[in-house]
C-alpha positions in Angstrom: 23.5 -53.7 -103.7 23.0 -54.6 -100.0 25.7 -52.0 -99.0 24.0 -49.3 -101.0 20.6 -50.1 -99.5 22.0 -50.1 -96.0 23.7 -46.7 -96.5 20.5 -45.3 -97.9 18.5 -46.5 -94.9 21.1 -45.0 -92.6 20.9 -41.6 -94.4 17.1 -41.6 -94.2 17.2 -42.4 -90.5 19.8 -39.6 -89.9 17.7 -37.1 -91.8 14.6 -38.1 -89.8 16.4 -37.6 -86.5 17.6 -34.2 -87.7 14.1 -33.2 -88.5 12.7 -34.4 -85.2 15.4 -32.5 -83.3 14.7 -29.3 -85.3 11.0 -29.5 -84.6 11.5 -30.4 -80.9 13.6 -27.3 -80.5 10.8 -25.0 -81.5 9.1 -23.3 -78.5 5.5 -23.9 -79.7 6.2 -27.6 -80.0 7.9 -27.7 -76.6 4.7 -26.2 -75.1 2.5 -28.7 -76.9 4.7 -31.6 -75.7 4.5 -30.4 -72.1 0.7 -30.0 -72.3 0.4 -33.5 -73.8 2.6 -35.0 -71.2 0.7 -33.3 -68.4 -2.6 -34.4 -69.9 -1.4 -38.0 -70.1 0.1 -37.8 -66.6 -3.1 -36.5 -65.0 -5.3 -39.0 -66.9 -3.1 -41.9 -66.0 -2.8 -41.1 -62.4 -6.6 -40.5 -61.9 -7.5 -43.7 -63.9 -4.9 -45.8 -62.1 -6.2 -44.8 -58.6 -9.9 -45.2 -59.5 -9.3 -48.8 -60.5 -7.8 -49.8 -57.1 
């Protein structure tokens, strides 16, 4: 039973990774990721400097 459960968990994890890779390859999602990263980067740098 433990072997089957472990294999099932591995299969689910592999499928999740496959879906994430497929979604990350889409241009509109790459654009959103870049915008989010830039937003976090600018907010983090301005907040970090104001506190010092």
